[in-house]
C-alpha positions as YAML, in Angstrom:
chain: A
units: angstrom
residues:
- id: 1
  name: MET
  ca: [0.00, 0.00, 0.00]
- id: 2
  name: GLY
  ca: [1.19, 3.55, -0.77]
- id: 3
  name: VAL
  ca: [2.15, 5.87, 2.00]
- id: 4
  name: ARG
  ca: [-0.10, 8.87, 2.32]
- id: 5
  name: LEU
  ca: [1.45, 12.08, 3.59]
- id: 6
  name: PRO
  ca: [-0.48, 14.20, 6.04]
- id: 7
  name: SER
  ca: [-2.31, 16.98, 4.27]
- id: 8
  name: HIS
  ca: [-0.33, 19.72, 6.02]
- id: 9
  name: ARG
  ca: [2.98, 18.21, 4.83]
- id: 10
  name: VAL
  ca: [1.70, 18.15, 1.25]
- id: 11
  name: LEU
  ca: [0.73, 21.80, 1.58]
- id: 12
  name: VAL
  ca: [4.19, 22.72, 2.85]
- id: 13
  name: ILE
  ca: [5.88, 20.89, -0.02]
- id: 14
  name: VAL
  ca: [3.63, 22.63, -2.55]
- id: 15
  name: LEU
  ca: [4.37, 26.03, -1.02]
- id: 16
  name: VAL
  ca: [8.12, 25.35, -1.09]
- id: 17
  name: LEU
  ca: [7.95, 24.32, -4.74]
- id: 18
  name: VAL
  ca: [5.93, 27.45, -5.61]
- id: 19
  name: ALA
  ca: [8.43, 29.62, -3.76]
- id: 20
  name: LEU
  ca: [11.36, 28.02, -5.60]
- id: 21
  name: ILE
  ca: [9.66, 28.48, -8.96]
- id: 22
  name: THR
  ca: [8.74, 32.10, -8.17]
- id: 23
  name: SER
  ca: [12.28, 32.85, -7.03]
- id: 24
  name: SER
  ca: [13.72, 31.34, -10.19]
- id: 25
  name: LEU
  ca: [11.36, 33.35, -12.38]
- id: 26
  name: ALA
  ca: [12.23, 36.55, -10.48]
- id: 27
  name: VAL
  ca: [15.93, 35.96, -11.15]
- id: 28
  name: VAL
  ca: [15.24, 35.39, -14.86]
- id: 29
  name: PHE
  ca: [13.08, 38.51, -15.09]
- id: 30
  name: ARG
  ca: [15.74, 40.59, -13.26]
- id: 31
  name: VAL
  ca: [18.47, 39.42, -15.63]
- id: 32
  name: ASN
  ca: [16.31, 40.21, -18.65]
- id: 33
  name: GLU
  ca: [15.42, 43.61, -17.19]
- id: 34
  name: GLN
  ca: [19.09, 44.45, -16.72]
- id: 35
  name: LYS
  ca: [19.79, 43.41, -20.30]
- id: 36
  name: LEU
  ca: [16.99, 45.68, -21.56]
- id: 37
  name: VAL
  ca: [18.27, 48.62, -19.49]
- id: 38
  name: ALA
  ca: [21.77, 48.09, -20.88]
- id: 39
  name: GLN
  ca: [20.39, 47.95, -24.42]
- id: 40
  name: ASP
  ca: [18.38, 51.14, -23.85]
- id: 41
  name: GLN
  ca: [21.43, 52.98, -22.52]
- id: 42
  name: LYS
  ca: [23.49, 51.85, -25.49]
- id: 43
  name: LEU
  ca: [20.75, 52.98, -27.88]
- id: 44
  name: LEU
  ca: [20.49, 56.40, -26.19]
- id: 45
  name: ALA
  ca: [24.26, 56.82, -26.42]
- id: 46
  name: GLU
  ca: [24.18, 55.99, -30.13]
- id: 47
  name: ILE
  ca: [21.37, 58.51, -30.68]
- id: 48
  name: ARG
  ca: [23.31, 61.21, -28.82]
- id: 49
  name: ASN
  ca: [26.34, 60.50, -30.98]
- id: 50
  name: LEU
  ca: [24.24, 61.01, -34.11]
- id: 51
  name: GLN
  ca: [23.00, 64.42, -32.95]
- id: 52
  name: PRO
  ca: [25.08, 67.50, -33.83]
- id: 53
  name: PRO
  ca: [26.85, 69.05, -30.86]
- id: 54
  name: LYS
  ca: [25.46, 72.32, -29.51]
- id: 55
  name: ALA
  ca: [27.55, 75.31, -30.38]
- id: 56
  name: SER
  ca: [29.27, 77.02, -27.47]
- id: 57
  name: PRO
  ca: [30.19, 80.72, -27.84]
- id: 58
  name: ASN
  ca: [33.07, 80.28, -25.43]
- id: 59
  name: ALA
  ca: [34.53, 77.09, -26.88]
- id: 60
  name: ALA
  ca: [35.11, 77.28, -30.61]
- id: 61
  name: GLN
  ca: [36.82, 73.89, -30.62]
- id: 62
  name: ARG
  ca: [33.48, 72.22, -29.90]
- id: 63
  name: GLY
  ca: [31.89, 73.70, -33.00]
- id: 64
  name: HIS
  ca: [31.99, 72.28, -36.48]
- id: 65
  name: PRO
  ca: [33.35, 74.93, -38.88]
- id: 66
  name: SER
  ca: [32.38, 75.12, -42.52]
- id: 67
  name: ALA
  ca: [35.09, 74.24, -45.04]
- id: 68
  name: LEU
  ca: [34.11, 77.44, -46.83]
- id: 69
  name: LEU
  ca: [35.43, 79.53, -43.92]
- id: 70
  name: ASP
  ca: [38.96, 78.54, -44.91]
- id: 71
  name: SER
  ca: [38.46, 78.32, -48.67]
- id: 72
  name: PRO
  ca: [39.95, 80.92, -51.04]
- id: 73
  name: ILE
  ca: [37.73, 83.98, -51.41]
- id: 74
  name: THR
  ca: [36.41, 84.53, -54.92]
- id: 75
  name: ASP
  ca: [33.88, 86.83, -56.56]
- id: 76
  name: LYS
  ca: [31.37, 84.02, -55.94]
- id: 77
  name: THR
  ca: [31.78, 84.21, -52.16]
- id: 78
  name: ALA
  ca: [28.76, 85.75, -50.44]
- id: 79
  name: LEU
  ca: [27.35, 85.86, -46.93]
- id: 80
  name: SER
  ca: [23.83, 86.46, -45.61]
- id: 81
  name: CYS
  ca: [22.26, 86.91, -42.16]
- id: 82
  name: PHE
  ca: [18.49, 86.50, -41.95]
- id: 83
  name: TRP
  ca: [15.80, 86.22, -39.30]
- id: 84
  name: PHE
  ca: [12.04, 86.28, -39.42]
- id: 85
  name: GLY
  ca: [10.37, 86.23, -36.02]
- id: 86
  name: ASP
  ca: [7.10, 84.75, -34.89]
- id: 87
  name: MET
  ca: [4.99, 87.67, -36.14]
- id: 88
  name: GLU
  ca: [4.89, 89.92, -39.20]
- id: 89
  name: SER
  ca: [6.01, 92.87, -37.06]
- id: 90
  name: HIS
  ca: [9.21, 90.98, -36.20]
- id: 91
  name: PHE
  ca: [10.42, 90.80, -39.78]
- id: 92
  name: ARG
  ca: [13.83, 92.40, -40.35]
- id: 93
  name: ASN
  ca: [15.78, 93.04, -43.55]
- id: 94
  name: PRO
  ca: [18.37, 90.36, -44.33]
- id: 95
  name: VAL
  ca: [21.91, 91.74, -44.59]
- id: 96
  name: ASN
  ca: [24.02, 90.33, -47.41]
- id: 97
  name: PHE
  ca: [27.73, 90.71, -48.17]
- id: 98
  name: PHE
  ca: [29.08, 90.30, -51.71]
- id: 99
  name: VAL
  ca: [32.65, 90.32, -53.01]
- id: 100
  name: VAL
  ca: [33.49, 92.78, -55.79]
- id: 101
  name: PRO
  ca: [36.73, 94.27, -57.17]
- id: 102
  name: GLU
  ca: [37.73, 97.63, -55.73]
- id: 103
  name: SER
  ca: [37.21, 99.08, -59.21]
- id: 104
  name: ASP
  ca: [33.53, 98.12, -59.11]
- id: 105
  name: ALA
  ca: [31.17, 101.09, -58.77]
- id: 106
  name: ARG
  ca: [29.35, 99.24, -55.97]
- id: 107
  name: PHE
  ca: [32.47, 98.81, -53.83]
- id: 108
  name: HIS
  ca: [31.73, 99.81, -50.20]
- id: 109
  name: LYS
  ca: [28.17, 100.74, -51.15]
- id: 110
  name: VAL
  ca: [25.03, 99.69, -49.32]
- id: 111
  name: GLU
  ca: [22.14, 98.82, -51.61]
- id: 112
  name: LEU
  ca: [18.63, 98.71, -50.16]
- id: 113
  name: THR
  ca: [16.47, 96.70, -52.53]
- id: 114
  name: ASP
  ca: [12.84, 97.16, -53.44]
- id: 115
  name: PHE
  ca: [10.67, 97.25, -50.30]
- id: 116
  name: ILE
  ca: [7.70, 95.50, -51.93]
- id: 117
  name: ARG
  ca: [9.38, 92.70, -53.84]
- id: 118
  name: ASP
  ca: [12.61, 91.85, -52.03]
- id: 119
  name: ASP
  ca: [13.46, 93.98, -49.02]
- id: 120
  name: GLN
  ca: [17.17, 93.37, -48.34]
- id: 121
  name: ALA
  ca: [20.37, 95.26, -47.57]
- id: 122
  name: ASN
  ca: [23.24, 94.32, -49.89]
- id: 123
  name: MET
  ca: [26.80, 95.39, -49.09]
- id: 124
  name: PHE
  ca: [29.80, 95.10, -51.40]
- id: 125
  name: ILE
  ca: [33.29, 94.46, -50.07]
- id: 126
  name: SER
  ca: [36.73, 93.24, -51.17]
- id: 127
  name: ARG
  ca: [38.11, 89.72, -50.87]
- id: 128
  name: GLU
  ca: [40.38, 90.73, -47.99]
- id: 129
  name: GLU
  ca: [37.45, 92.32, -46.15]
- id: 130
  name: MET
  ca: [35.31, 89.24, -46.62]
- id: 131
  name: LYS
  ca: [38.16, 87.12, -45.28]
- id: 132
  name: ARG
  ca: [38.28, 89.18, -42.07]
- id: 133
  name: ILE
  ca: [34.52, 88.73, -41.59]
- id: 134
  name: LEU
  ca: [34.75, 84.98, -42.15]
- id: 135
  name: ASP
  ca: [37.66, 84.69, -39.72]
- id: 136
  name: GLY
  ca: [35.48, 86.48, -37.19]
- id: 137
  name: LEU
  ca: [32.62, 84.08, -37.86]
- id: 138
  name: LYS
  ca: [34.93, 81.11, -37.43]
- id: 139
  name: SER
  ca: [36.00, 82.38, -34.01]
- id: 140
  name: LEU
  ca: [32.38, 82.22, -32.80]
- id: 141
  name: GLY
  ca: [32.53, 78.41, -32.72]
- id: 142
  name: LEU
  ca: [29.22, 77.86, -34.49]
- id: 143
  name: TYR
  ca: [28.06, 74.49, -35.79]
- id: 144
  name: TRP
  ca: [27.99, 74.58, -39.60]
- id: 145
  name: SER
  ca: [26.58, 72.17, -42.14]
- id: 146
  name: ASP
  ca: [27.98, 72.13, -45.68]
- id: 147
  name: SER
  ca: [26.26, 70.94, -48.83]
- id: 148
  name: ARG
  ca: [27.16, 70.68, -52.46]
- id: 149
  name: GLY
  ca: [25.72, 73.20, -54.86]
- id: 150
  name: ARG
  ca: [25.27, 76.93, -54.57]
- id: 151
  name: LYS
  ca: [21.95, 77.70, -52.88]
- id: 152
  name: GLU
  ca: [20.00, 80.91, -53.21]
- id: 153
  name: PHE
  ca: [19.82, 83.27, -50.26]
- id: 154
  name: VAL
  ca: [16.54, 83.09, -48.39]
- id: 155
  name: SER
  ca: [14.14, 85.57, -49.93]
- id: 156
  name: ALA
  ca: [12.83, 88.33, -47.73]
- id: 157
  name: ASN
  ca: [9.37, 87.14, -48.78]
- id: 158
  name: HIS
  ca: [10.04, 83.68, -47.28]
- id: 159
  name: ARG
  ca: [8.51, 84.45, -43.92]
- id: 160
  name: ARG
  ca: [8.93, 81.42, -41.72]
- id: 161
  name: GLY
  ca: [8.74, 82.11, -37.99]
- id: 162
  name: THR
  ca: [11.72, 80.80, -36.03]
- id: 163
  name: ASP
  ca: [13.81, 81.58, -32.95]
- id: 164
  name: MET
  ca: [17.02, 81.12, -34.94]
- id: 165
  name: LEU
  ca: [19.09, 83.59, -36.91]
- id: 166
  name: ASP
  ca: [20.11, 81.92, -40.18]
- id: 167
  name: ILE
  ca: [23.60, 82.45, -41.59]
- id: 168
  name: THR
  ca: [24.31, 81.33, -45.16]
- id: 169
  name: LEU
  ca: [27.76, 81.29, -46.74]
- id: 170
  name: LEU
  ca: [28.07, 80.72, -50.48]
- id: 171
  name: GLY
  ca: [31.10, 79.49, -52.39]
- id: 172
  name: PRO
  ca: [31.45, 78.80, -56.12]
- id: 173
  name: ASP
  ca: [29.88, 75.34, -55.86]
- id: 174
  name: ALA
  ca: [28.99, 74.79, -52.20]
- id: 175
  name: THR
  ca: [26.91, 76.25, -49.38]
- id: 176
  name: GLY
  ca: [27.58, 76.46, -45.66]
- id: 177
  name: GLU
  ca: [24.78, 77.12, -43.16]
- id: 178
  name: ALA
  ca: [24.79, 77.93, -39.45]
- id: 179
  name: HIS
  ca: [22.20, 79.12, -36.94]
- id: 180
  name: ILE
  ca: [22.31, 81.29, -33.83]
- id: 181
  name: ARG
  ca: [19.58, 81.42, -31.21]
- id: 182
  name: ILE
  ca: [18.10, 84.91, -31.03]
- id: 183
  name: ALA
  ca: [18.92, 84.98, -27.30]
- id: 184
  name: GLU
  ca: [22.62, 84.70, -28.21]
- id: 185
  name: MET
  ca: [22.57, 86.81, -31.36]
- id: 186
  name: CYS
  ca: [23.35, 90.20, -29.78]
- id: 187
  name: ASP
  ca: [26.47, 89.02, -28.00]
- id: 188
  name: LEU
  ca: [27.83, 86.90, -30.83]
- id: 189
  name: LEU
  ca: [27.29, 89.32, -33.71]
- id: 190
  name: ASN
  ca: [28.66, 92.16, -31.59]
- id: 191
  name: ARG
  ca: [32.03, 90.41, -31.87]
- id: 192
  name: LEU
  ca: [31.98, 90.89, -35.64]
- id: 193
  name: ASP
  ca: [31.80, 94.71, -35.45]
- id: 194
  name: PRO
  ca: [35.61, 95.12, -35.68]
- id: 195
  name: THR
  ca: [35.59, 93.18, -38.98]
- id: 196
  name: MET
  ca: [33.24, 95.61, -40.74]
- id: 197
  name: PRO
  ca: [35.24, 97.56, -43.38]
- id: 198
  name: THR
  ca: [33.53, 101.00, -43.31]
- id: 199
  name: PRO
  ca: [31.44, 103.09, -40.88]
- id: 200
  name: ARG
  ca: [28.46, 102.87, -43.26]
- id: 201
  name: ILE
  ca: [28.58, 99.09, -43.51]
- id: 202
  name: LEU
  ca: [29.12, 98.84, -39.74]
- id: 203
  name: TRP
  ca: [26.04, 101.04, -39.19]
- id: 204
  name: GLN
  ca: [23.94, 98.79, -41.45]
- id: 205
  name: PHE
  ca: [25.16, 95.67, -39.68]
- id: 206
  name: ARG
  ca: [24.34, 97.23, -36.29]
- id: 207
  name: THR
  ca: [20.94, 98.36, -37.57]
- id: 208
  name: PHE
  ca: [20.12, 94.74, -38.38]
- id: 209
  name: ARG
  ca: [20.75, 93.82, -34.73]
- id: 210
  name: TRP
  ca: [19.16, 96.97, -33.31]
- id: 211
  name: ASP
  ca: [15.98, 96.18, -35.25]
- id: 212
  name: ASN
  ca: [16.06, 92.76, -33.60]
- id: 213
  name: GLY
  ca: [16.14, 94.30, -30.12]
- id: 214
  name: CYS
  ca: [19.88, 94.41, -29.39]
- id: 215
  name: GLU
  ca: [21.30, 97.22, -27.29]
- id: 216
  name: ILE
  ca: [24.47, 98.54, -28.96]
- id: 217
  name: ARG
  ca: [26.73, 101.00, -27.17]
- id: 218
  name: GLY
  ca: [27.43, 104.09, -29.27]
- id: 219
  name: TYR
  ca: [24.88, 103.23, -31.97]
- id: 220
  name: GLU
  ca: [22.54, 105.99, -33.17]
- id: 221
  name: ASN
  ca: [19.79, 104.83, -35.51]
- id: 222
  name: TYR
  ca: [19.28, 108.22, -37.17]
- id: 223
  name: GLN
  ca: [22.96, 109.07, -37.66]
- id: 224
  name: VAL
  ca: [23.70, 107.29, -40.94]
- id: 225
  name: PRO
  ca: [27.37, 107.64, -41.93]
- id: 226
  name: ALA
  ca: [28.15, 108.77, -45.45]
- id: 227
  name: GLU
  ca: [29.37, 106.12, -47.89]
...
């Protein structure tokens, strides 16, 4: 005849077996959880590595300069600063710099284009003067992205609200683009004042920032220097 265990002993054995099984499952789940956490951390690290680093005004080495900043200056080199705020009243004229020979009638002139069709301020400078401006831009430590092909400057009629100032640098067959947060624009662009070649061009460049709300020591909006 088989031996029958007391009912309480059977219950104890069952409980022990359940506890062992539960403990084993908990260990398995914990190991799997740790593996998932490790995979998530690795994935987040890979995503961070794919994202462009944030530009730091005080650490140029952490930026990513455009190859065009160090390329030879030609008559195809041109530079534009543009911002359109979150409302129509925040629109400001883009300021554009173009390279021309010193014999060109436009040299050191400021051209204000048609208000209705394409409201921009175009300034004409020499190769050496453009080089000084680009060296100043490089020292800001901005993050640039380069692309093949010569893009068009953003039209003044392209009114897309943003909190970023757009900087576009054109070469003969390439384009470099960088962006500055409006909160940092006043301080960063102020550093470029010494690179401006004439009082008239400096005034126009300061007017661009003054219109955007920057306070500029010594700037008078109604005292336009002669060209």
